C-alpha positions in Angstrom: 22.2 9.2 -34.6 24.2 10.8 -37.4 25.8 8.2 -39.7 29.2 10.3 -39.8 29.3 10.5 -36.0 31.9 8.3 -34.3 30.0 6.9 -31.1 32.1 6.5 -28.1 32.6 3.6 -26.2 30.4 3.5 -22.8 32.7 4.5 -19.6 33.4 1.7 -17.2 31.9 2.5 -13.6 34.9 1.6 -11.2 34.2 3.1 -7.4 37.5 4.4 -6.0 36.9 3.3 -2.9 36.8 -0.2 -4.1 40.1 0.1 -6.1 42.4 -1.7 -3.8 40.2 -5.0 -3.9 40.8 -7.9 -5.8 38.2 -8.2 -8.7 36.6 -11.0 -10.4 34.3 -11.1 -13.3 31.2 -12.4 -13.0 31.9 -15.6 -14.8 35.0 -16.0 -13.1 33.7 -16.0 -9.8 30.7 -18.1 -10.5 33.2 -20.8 -11.8 35.8 -20.2 -8.8 32.9 -19.7 -6.0 34.8 -21.9 -3.5 38.1 -20.0 -4.1 36.2 -16.4 -3.7 34.7 -17.4 -0.5 38.0 -18.6 0.8 40.2 -15.5 -0.2 36.9 -13.2 1.2 37.2 -15.1 4.5 41.2 -15.1 4.4 42.2 -11.9 2.3 39.3 -9.5 2.7 36.8 -8.1 0.5 36.4 -9.2 -3.1 34.8 -7.5 -5.9 32.7 -8.8 -8.5 32.2 -7.0 -11.8 29.6 -7.2 -14.7 30.4 -5.9 -17.6 33.2 -3.7 -16.3 31.2 -2.2 -13.8 31.6 -3.2 -9.9 28.5 -4.8 -9.2 29.0 -6.4 -5.6 31.2 -7.0 -3.2 32.0 -10.3 -1.3 32.7 -10.0 2.5 33.2 -12.8 5.2 30.6 -13.1 7.6 32.7 -11.8 10.3 33.7 -8.4 8.4 29.6 -7.9 7.8 29.0 -8.3 11.3 31.3 -5.8 12.3 30.3 -3.4 9.7 26.6 -3.8 10.8 27.4 -3.4 14.6 29.2 -0.1 13.2 26.3 1.2 11.6 23.4 0.9 13.7 22.7 3.8 15.8 24.1 4.5 19.0 20.9 5.7 20.3 17.1 5.1 19.5 15.0 8.3 18.4 13.0 8.4 21.1 16.3 8.5 23.5 17.3 11.6 21.2 14.0 13.0 21.5 13.6 12.4 25.4 17.0 14.0 26.1 16.6 17.2 23.6 17.3 20.5 24.6 13.5 20.7 23.6 11.6 18.3 25.4 9.7 20.6 27.5 8.4 22.6 24.7 4.7 22.2 25.2 2.4 22.6 21.7 -1.3 23.9 22.2 -4.1 21.6 22.1 -6.0 23.2 19.3 -4.7 23.2 15.9 -5.8 26.0 13.2 -9.2 25.0 12.0 -9.9 25.3 8.1 -12.9 24.9 6.1 -13.6 21.7 4.6 -15.1 21.4 1.3 -17.6 18.9 -0.2 -16.1 17.1 -3.2 -17.9 15.0 -5.4 -16.9 11.1 -5.6 
């Protein structure tokens, strides 16, 4: 790096989607874990930052269960394929034959 050049401070990464939640620095979260857990259960998600960047979000078990329930697929892949408009499409038994070459191992 050029000695005369001024180095810019790294930009801290904050996720816009988390801007409405209470944030804790990691050392505060460790020191006040009981309070953090209580607030997550009562007030909602709590975000923890490391070196000014969003690292994790603590949520109550009930809220996590709701998130999991919403994120599960409504149908299995098998069910989707069975209900596909192409379900009756038939493929030939034979594939294309290609020459096989010997290789030394």
